[in-house]
C-alpha positions as CSV (number, residue, x, y, z in Angstrom):
1,X,14.5,-30.9,-23.7
2,X,14.0,-28.5,-20.8
3,X,14.0,-25.7,-23.3
4,X,11.3,-27.3,-25.4
5,X,9.1,-27.8,-22.4
6,X,9.5,-24.2,-21.4
7,X,8.5,-23.0,-24.9
8,X,5.5,-25.3,-25.1
9,X,4.2,-24.2,-21.6
10,X,4.7,-20.5,-22.4
11,X,2.9,-20.8,-25.8
12,X,0.0,-22.7,-24.1
13,X,-0.4,-19.9,-21.5
14,X,-0.2,-17.1,-24.1
15,X,-2.8,-18.9,-26.3
16,X,-5.1,-19.5,-23.3
17,X,-5.0,-15.9,-22.2
18,X,-5.6,-14.7,-25.8
19,X,-8.6,-17.0,-26.1
20,X,-10.1,-15.8,-22.9
21,X,-9.7,-12.1,-23.9
22,X,-11.2,-12.7,-27.3
23,X,-14.2,-14.5,-25.8
24,X,-14.8,-11.6,-23.3
25,X,-14.6,-9.1,-26.1
26,X,-17.2,-10.9,-28.1
27,X,-19.5,-11.1,-25.1
28,X,-19.2,-7.3,-24.4
29,X,-20.0,-6.5,-28.0
30,X,-23.1,-8.7,-27.9
31,X,-24.3,-7.0,-24.8
32,X,-23.7,-3.5,-26.1
33,X,-25.9,-4.2,-29.2
34,X,-28.8,-5.6,-27.2
35,X,-28.7,-2.8,-24.5
36,X,-29.0,0.1,-26.8
37,X,-31.2,2.9,-25.4
38,X,-34.3,3.4,-27.5
39,X,-36.1,5.8,-25.1
40,X,-35.1,8.6,-22.8
41,X,-36.7,9.3,-19.4
42,X,-38.5,12.7,-19.3
43,X,-40.4,14.5,-16.5
44,X,-43.1,17.1,-17.2
45,X,-44.0,19.9,-14.8
46,X,-46.3,22.9,-15.1
47,X,-44.8,26.5,-15.1
48,X,-45.1,28.4,-11.9
49,X,-43.9,31.8,-10.5
50,X,-41.7,31.5,-7.4
51,X,-39.0,33.6,-5.8
52,X,-35.4,32.8,-6.7
53,X,-33.1,32.0,-3.8
54,X,-29.7,33.5,-4.6
55,X,-27.1,31.6,-2.6
56,X,-23.5,31.0,-3.3
57,X,-21.3,28.4,-1.5
58,X,-17.6,28.7,-2.0
59,X,-14.6,27.0,-0.5
60,X,-11.5,29.1,0.1
61,X,-9.1,30.7,2.6
62,X,-9.8,34.1,4.1
63,X,-6.9,36.5,4.5
64,X,-7.1,39.7,6.5
65,X,-6.1,43.0,4.9
66,X,-4.0,43.9,7.9
67,X,-2.8,42.3,11.0
68,X,-2.9,44.1,14.3
69,X,-0.5,43.0,17.0
70,X,-2.2,43.0,20.5
71,X,0.4,43.3,23.2
72,X,-0.5,43.3,26.9
73,X,0.9,46.2,29.0
74,X,1.3,43.9,32.0
75,X,1.2,40.2,32.9
76,X,-1.4,38.5,35.0
77,X,-4.5,36.3,34.9
78,X,-7.3,37.3,32.5
79,X,-10.5,38.0,34.4
80,X,-12.8,39.0,31.6
81,X,-12.7,39.0,27.8
82,X,-14.5,42.1,26.5
83,X,-14.2,41.4,22.7
84,X,-14.9,38.3,20.6
85,X,-13.4,37.2,17.2
86,X,-14.6,39.4,14.4
87,X,-15.7,42.4,16.5
88,X,-14.8,45.8,15.2
89,X,-13.2,47.8,18.0
90,X,-12.0,51.5,17.9
91,X,-8.4,52.2,18.8
92,X,-7.8,52.4,22.6
93,X,-10.8,50.2,23.5
94,X,-10.5,47.6,26.2
95,X,-10.1,44.0,25.0
96,X,-9.4,42.1,28.2
97,X,-9.5,42.7,31.9
98,X,-6.5,41.4,33.9
99,X,-6.6,40.6,37.6
100,X,-5.1,43.5,39.5
101,X,-5.0,42.0,43.0
102,X,-1.2,41.9,43.2
103,X,-0.9,45.5,41.9
104,X,-3.4,46.7,44.5
105,X,-1.3,45.0,47.2
106,X,1.9,46.7,45.9
107,X,0.1,50.0,45.8
108,X,-1.1,49.7,49.4
109,X,2.4,48.7,50.5
110,X,3.9,51.7,48.7
111,X,1.3,54.0,50.5
112,X,2.2,52.5,53.9
113,X,5.9,53.0,53.2
114,X,5.2,56.6,52.1
115,X,3.3,57.3,55.3
116,X,6.0,55.8,57.4
117,X,8.7,57.9,55.6
118,X,6.6,61.0,56.1
119,X,6.3,60.3,59.9
120,X,10.0,59.6,60.1
121,X,10.7,62.9,58.4
122,X,8.5,64.7,60.9
123,X,10.2,62.9,63.8
124,X,13.7,63.7,62.5
125,X,12.7,67.3,61.9
126,X,11.5,67.6,65.5
127,X,14.6,65.8,66.9
128,X,16.8,68.3,65.0
129,X,15.1,71.3,66.5
130,X,14.6,70.1,70.1
131,X,17.9,68.3,70.9
132,X,21.1,70.3,71.1
133,X,24.4,68.6,70.5
134,X,25.9,67.2,73.7
135,X,28.7,69.4,75.2
136,X,32.1,68.4,74.3
137,X,31.0,67.0,70.9
138,X,32.1,68.9,67.9
139,X,30.5,68.8,64.5
140,X,32.8,67.2,62.0
141,X,33.0,68.3,58.5
142,X,33.1,65.9,55.6
143,X,31.8,63.0,57.6
144,X,28.4,61.9,56.5
145,X,25.8,61.9,59.2
146,X,23.9,58.8,59.9
147,X,20.6,60.7,60.1
148,X,19.3,62.3,56.9
149,X,19.3,66.0,56.7
150,X,16.1,67.6,57.8
151,X,15.8,69.5,54.6
152,X,15.6,66.2,52.7
153,X,12.3,65.5,54.5
154,X,10.6,68.8,53.9
155,X,6.8,68.9,54.1
156,X,5.2,68.8,50.7
157,X,8.2,67.1,49.2
158,X,7.4,63.4,48.6
159,X,9.9,60.8,49.8
160,X,8.6,58.1,47.6
161,X,6.4,58.6,44.6
162,X,3.2,56.8,44.2
163,X,0.2,56.9,41.9
164,X,-3.2,55.3,41.9
165,X,-3.2,51.9,40.3
166,X,-6.1,51.7,37.8
167,X,-7.7,48.5,36.7
168,X,-5.1,46.8,34.5
169,X,-6.3,46.7,30.9
170,X,-4.9,45.6,27.6
171,X,-6.0,47.8,24.7
172,X,-5.3,48.5,21.1
173,X,-2.6,51.0,20.4
174,X,-4.0,54.4,19.2
175,X,-3.8,55.1,15.5
176,X,-4.7,51.6,14.3
């Protein structure tokens, strides 16, 4: 009995859906026959001479022919950027300017130490000439002296090397 009910209900649903689909198909065919296009819209314009605008819009990805690694020679805070994206720069040109305040301070400190060492050398040299060894004291061989040798601090011979500190700059390596 339950089985017969299930079959009857299923058959009713299938027949109902089939009838609805057939009815919709008949309505669509009737509409398509009545809405047939009998005329086409046309616009008319007179012929004129005008310049042609040649433009081309494309979508894509741009890839560079070659990549150039830019490496800073030092570290620090960037003060000025002297190039922008897409600029053509020759090899060796300055790209950014880096704050050189710490380097200048180190340079001044090195100069002060150099001058102090120079004065110490002069003082040691004059002490070596003017003060004889105390009587009763012998020079010992093989023992290192606590004072540096006067020849070590000869005039014209630098004790510490120093160089001027130019403005720190990052640049492209030559040959690129």
